[in-house]
C-alpha positions in Angstrom: -32.0 -16.9 21.6 -29.2 -14.9 20.7 -27.2 -12.4 22.7 -29.8 -9.1 22.2 -32.7 -11.1 23.2 -30.6 -12.3 26.6 -29.6 -8.6 27.2 -33.3 -7.5 26.8 -34.3 -9.7 29.3 -31.6 -9.0 31.8 -31.9 -5.4 31.4 -35.2 -4.1 29.9 -35.3 -0.3 30.5 -31.8 -0.6 28.5 -31.8 1.9 25.2 -28.6 0.7 23.2 -26.7 3.5 21.9 -26.7 4.4 18.2 -22.8 2.8 16.5 -21.6 5.5 14.9 -18.8 4.4 12.7 -16.5 6.7 11.5 -15.5 6.8 7.7 -11.8 6.2 6.7 -10.8 8.6 4.5 -7.9 7.2 2.0 -4.8 8.8 2.8 -3.3 11.0 0.1 0.0 10.3 -1.5 2.3 13.2 -2.2 2.7 13.1 -6.1 6.0 14.2 -7.3 7.1 16.4 -10.3 10.2 14.2 -11.0 10.0 10.8 -12.1 10.6 7.6 -9.8 12.7 4.8 -11.2 11.9 1.4 -11.6 15.4 -1.0 -12.3 15.7 -4.5 -12.7 18.4 -6.3 -10.7 19.6 -9.3 -9.7 20.2 -10.3 -6.2 22.0 -13.6 -5.1 20.9 -14.4 -8.7 17.3 -14.0 -7.8 15.3 -11.1 -10.2 13.7 -8.0 -8.0 12.6 -5.1 -8.8 13.5 -2.0 -7.3 12.3 1.8 -6.8 13.7 4.8 -5.7 13.5 8.4 -6.1 10.6 9.3 -3.9 10.8 13.2 -2.5 7.6 12.7 -0.6 7.7 11.8 3.3 9.3 8.3 4.6 5.4 7.5 5.6 3.6 7.5 2.2 6.6 5.4 0.4 6.0 2.6 3.4 2.0 2.8 2.4 2.9 2.9 -1.2 5.5 0.0 -0.9 2.1 -2.0 0.8 -0.4 -1.9 -1.8 2.4 -2.6 -4.5 2.9 -5.7 -2.3 -0.7 -6.9 -1.7 -1.7 -6.2 -5.1 0.7 -8.1 -7.0 0.7 -10.6 -4.2 4.6 -10.5 -3.8 7.0 -10.2 -0.9 9.2 -7.2 -0.7 10.8 -4.8 1.9 11.2 -1.0 2.3 14.6 -0.2 3.0 17.0 3.1 2.8 14.3 5.2 0.8 14.2 2.5 -1.7 11.2 -0.6 -2.5 12.4 -3.8 -2.9 10.0 -6.2 -4.6 10.6 -10.2 -5.2 10.5 -10.8 -9.1 10.5 -8.8 -12.1 7.5 -7.0 -11.8 8.3 -3.6 -13.6 5.5 -3.7 -16.1 2.5 -4.0 -13.8 4.1 -1.6 -11.3 4.9 1.2 -13.6 1.0 1.0 -14.6 -0.3 1.3 -10.8 2.1 4.3 -10.1 0.8 5.5 -13.5 -2.4 5.2 -12.5 -2.2 7.0 -9.3 -0.6 9.9 -10.9 3.3 9.1 -10.7 5.9 9.6 -13.1 7.8 6.3 -14.0 11.6 6.0 -15.8 12.1 2.7 -16.8 16.0 1.5 -16.3 18.0 -1.4 -17.0 17.0 -3.3 -19.8 
């Protein structure tokens, strides 16, 4: 006997409310005209990919950072209006950003 059947026995006159689920609309990122910079650096001997030059809101840039990190399954951070991704993922990041409509410029080798 599941919970719903038990509740019906306890409260036979009760009519359950129709559950309304609010549909979440995906957040629209601000698409800028000037290109973002995607560069490669070594920090403390380890490769990092740095994305900077976004002129939208800081919250949009944080959302973009989270999307990139989850898509690539890598670690990273958002700090001082730059996204720092662990590892050299310039090609994959540039493809992802271009598919979202951003212009990206590759810097540093």
